[in-house]
C-alpha positions as CSV (number, residue, x, y, z in Angstrom):
1,X,-19.7,20.5,-4.2
2,X,-21.1,17.1,-5.4
3,X,-24.1,16.1,-3.2
4,X,-24.0,13.8,-0.5
5,X,-25.9,10.8,-0.4
6,X,-28.1,10.6,2.8
7,X,-26.2,7.6,3.8
8,X,-22.7,9.3,4.0
9,X,-24.5,12.4,5.9
10,X,-25.7,10.5,8.5
11,X,-22.5,8.5,9.1
12,X,-20.8,12.1,9.2
13,X,-22.5,12.8,11.9
14,X,-21.1,9.9,13.7
15,X,-17.4,11.6,13.4
16,X,-16.4,14.9,15.0
17,X,-14.8,16.7,12.7
18,X,-12.9,19.0,14.9
19,X,-11.4,15.8,17.2
20,X,-8.9,13.5,16.8
21,X,-9.3,10.3,18.2
22,X,-7.3,7.2,19.6
23,X,-6.1,4.9,16.9
24,X,-8.6,2.0,18.7
25,X,-11.7,4.1,18.5
26,X,-10.8,6.1,15.2
27,X,-11.0,2.1,13.8
28,X,-14.1,1.5,15.2
29,X,-15.6,4.9,14.1
30,X,-14.4,4.3,10.1
31,X,-16.2,0.3,10.7
32,X,-19.5,1.9,12.3
33,X,-19.4,4.9,9.5
34,X,-19.0,2.1,6.8
35,X,-22.2,2.8,3.9
36,X,-21.0,0.5,0.8
37,X,-22.8,-2.8,0.5
38,X,-19.4,-4.2,-0.6
39,X,-16.7,-5.0,1.7
40,X,-14.9,-1.7,1.8
41,X,-10.9,-1.1,1.8
42,X,-9.6,0.6,5.3
43,X,-7.0,2.9,3.9
44,X,-5.0,4.9,6.6
45,X,-3.3,8.0,5.5
46,X,-0.3,10.1,6.9
47,X,1.1,13.3,6.4
48,X,4.8,13.2,6.8
49,X,7.1,16.2,7.7
50,X,9.4,15.5,4.9
51,X,10.5,17.1,1.8
52,X,9.9,14.4,-0.7
53,X,11.5,16.9,-3.8
54,X,15.2,16.0,-1.7
55,X,16.3,13.0,-2.8
56,X,17.3,12.1,1.1
57,X,14.1,12.6,2.2
58,X,12.5,9.9,-0.2
59,X,10.2,7.2,1.2
60,X,9.6,4.2,-0.1
61,X,9.3,0.6,0.6
62,X,7.1,-2.2,1.6
63,X,5.6,-4.4,4.2
64,X,3.8,-7.1,5.3
65,X,1.2,-6.5,7.4
66,X,0.5,-9.5,10.0
67,X,-3.2,-10.0,9.2
68,X,-2.9,-9.7,4.9
69,X,-5.2,-6.5,3.4
70,X,-8.0,-9.0,2.7
71,X,-7.0,-8.9,-1.3
72,X,-5.0,-11.9,-3.1
73,X,-2.6,-10.2,-5.1
74,X,-1.9,-11.4,-8.4
75,X,1.6,-11.8,-9.2
76,X,3.5,-11.3,-12.0
77,X,7.2,-12.2,-12.2
78,X,9.5,-11.8,-15.3
79,X,12.0,-14.7,-14.4
80,X,13.9,-17.8,-16.8
81,X,15.5,-21.0,-16.5
82,X,14.7,-22.3,-12.6
83,X,14.2,-18.8,-11.4
84,X,10.8,-19.2,-13.4
85,X,10.7,-22.5,-12.1
86,X,10.8,-21.5,-8.9
87,X,8.3,-18.4,-8.8
88,X,5.9,-20.9,-10.4
89,X,6.2,-23.5,-7.2
90,X,6.0,-19.9,-5.2
91,X,2.7,-19.3,-6.7
92,X,3.3,-16.8,-9.0
93,X,0.0,-15.6,-11.3
94,X,2.0,-15.5,-14.3
95,X,5.7,-16.0,-15.3
96,X,7.6,-15.5,-18.6
97,X,9.9,-13.3,-20.3
98,X,9.5,-11.5,-24.0
99,X,6.0,-13.3,-24.0
100,X,4.6,-11.0,-21.1
101,X,6.2,-8.5,-22.2
102,X,4.7,-8.4,-25.5
103,X,1.6,-8.9,-23.9
104,X,1.6,-5.7,-21.6
105,X,2.8,-3.6,-24.5
106,X,-0.8,-4.8,-26.2
107,X,-2.3,-3.3,-23.0
108,X,-2.7,-6.7,-21.0
109,X,-2.7,-5.7,-17.3
110,X,-4.8,-8.5,-15.5
111,X,-2.1,-8.4,-12.6
112,X,-1.3,-6.3,-9.6
113,X,2.3,-6.6,-8.8
114,X,5.4,-7.3,-10.6
115,X,8.1,-9.0,-9.3
116,X,11.3,-9.5,-11.9
117,X,14.9,-10.9,-11.6
118,X,17.5,-8.8,-12.3
119,X,18.9,-9.9,-15.1
120,X,15.4,-9.0,-16.6
121,X,15.4,-5.5,-15.8
122,X,16.9,-4.8,-19.1
123,X,13.7,-6.0,-21.1
124,X,11.2,-4.9,-18.4
125,X,12.8,-1.6,-18.3
126,X,11.4,-0.9,-22.1
127,X,7.9,-1.0,-20.2
128,X,9.0,1.8,-18.2
129,X,6.8,4.0,-20.5
130,X,3.4,1.8,-19.4
131,X,4.2,0.3,-15.9
132,X,5.6,3.9,-14.5
133,X,2.0,5.9,-14.5
134,X,0.3,2.9,-13.0
135,X,3.0,2.4,-10.5
136,X,3.8,-1.1,-11.2
137,X,7.6,-1.1,-12.1
138,X,9.9,-3.3,-10.2
139,X,11.9,-1.9,-7.5
140,X,14.9,-2.8,-5.6
141,X,14.0,-0.9,-2.8
142,X,10.1,-2.8,-2.8
143,X,11.6,-6.1,-3.2
144,X,10.2,-6.6,-6.2
145,X,13.5,-6.9,-8.2
146,X,15.3,-10.0,-6.7
147,X,16.9,-13.4,-7.5
148,X,14.7,-14.2,-4.3
149,X,11.6,-14.8,-6.2
150,X,9.9,-17.3,-3.9
151,X,10.7,-15.1,-0.8
152,X,9.1,-12.1,-3.1
153,X,6.1,-14.1,-4.2
154,X,5.0,-16.0,-0.7
155,X,5.5,-12.2,1.4
156,X,3.2,-10.6,-1.7
157,X,0.5,-13.3,-1.2
158,X,0.8,-13.4,2.5
159,X,0.1,-8.9,2.4
160,X,2.6,-7.5,1.2
161,X,1.8,-3.7,0.8
162,X,3.8,-1.0,-1.1
163,X,4.3,2.7,0.2
164,X,5.5,5.6,-1.0
165,X,5.4,9.4,0.0
166,X,3.6,11.5,-2.8
167,X,4.7,15.0,-3.7
168,X,2.8,16.7,-1.0
169,X,4.4,14.3,1.5
170,X,1.6,11.9,2.4
171,X,1.8,8.4,2.3
172,X,-1.7,6.3,1.8
173,X,-1.5,2.8,2.8
174,X,-4.7,0.0,2.5
175,X,-4.9,-1.9,6.2
176,X,-7.8,-4.2,5.6
177,X,-10.8,-4.9,4.9
178,X,-14.0,-3.4,6.8
179,X,-14.9,-7.4,7.7
180,X,-11.7,-7.9,9.5
181,X,-12.3,-7.3,13.4
182,X,-10.8,-4.1,14.9
183,X,-7.9,-5.9,16.3
184,X,-6.7,-7.1,13.2
185,X,-7.1,-3.6,11.9
186,X,-5.2,-2.2,14.5
187,X,-2.2,-4.5,14.5
188,X,-1.8,-3.6,10.6
189,X,-2.3,-0.1,11.4
190,X,0.5,-0.3,14.2
191,X,2.7,-1.9,11.5
192,X,2.5,0.7,9.0
193,X,3.3,3.5,11.7
194,X,6.1,1.5,12.9
195,X,7.3,0.8,9.9
196,X,7.4,4.4,9.0
197,X,9.1,5.4,11.8
198,X,11.9,3.2,11.0
199,X,12.5,4.7,7.6
200,X,12.3,8.0,9.0
201,X,15.1,10.1,6.9
202,X,18.0,11.6,9.4
203,X,17.3,15.0,7.1
204,X,13.6,15.2,8.2
205,X,13.6,18.3,10.5
206,X,10.6,18.9,12.8
207,X,7.6,17.2,13.3
208,X,7.7,13.9,11.6
209,X,4.2,12.6,11.7
210,X,1.8,15.4,11.6
211,X,-1.3,14.3,10.6
212,X,-3.3,10.6,10.5
213,X,-6.0,9.3,9.2
214,X,-8.3,6.2,8.6
215,X,-11.1,5.7,6.7
216,X,-13.0,3.0,4.5
217,X,-13.5,3.3,0.9
218,X,-16.9,5.2,0.4
219,X,-17.1,6.2,4.5
220,X,-15.9,9.5,5.8
221,X,-12.2,10.1,7.3
222,X,-11.4,9.8,10.9
223,X,-8.3,11.5,12.3
224,X,-6.1,9.7,14.5
225,X,-4.7,11.8,17.7
226,X,-0.8,11.9,16.4
227,X,1.1,12.9,20.0
228,X,2.2,9.1,20.2
229,X,3.5,8.6,16.5
230,X,4.7,12.6,16.2
231,X,8.5,12.2,16.8
């Protein structure tokens, strides 16, 4: 096992590993046990009672957090003509067509999110091999394949985050930074949990929300009481 630093060991002592905390208390503990010198991200991890191998139980989407994530996303938009102008006016960092496709093929990835108009997807699809593994491929389910590029760009800039269940039934989503006050982190946390309930697959059986934990980038995880969110 990797040797833990003294700071991490001391922080871990503040967390009862056998206890689940109310969300507000868990978030306070995450802030208290932050050990890094930089402004750590805060993430929520949720284990869901779904079988991702089944098409009707795959969960993927996006939601705008009320207080954002504390990170400014660099948005690339594949569009042409008037839609390209709209994307630029909305604040997209990069807008283009084949020029950007060629640039990405050459190894350029100085962006965080890609938005594409539907008429560009045939060309963008050629980037599947390089964008897919990085989770950057535009997708209608997350609102990143759309003709409404203004809305897409503005929502991403405002703090839109994507969520996607992994093969083990887990979802990991950032809810802000350690520098956020607890109320903002709580609001973002609740938004994520409420959203996951809204997209609960009809085919999911038994307990839906099985485990919840919150943690900072370098700090220990803190378990959250799931009874209020389990149904």
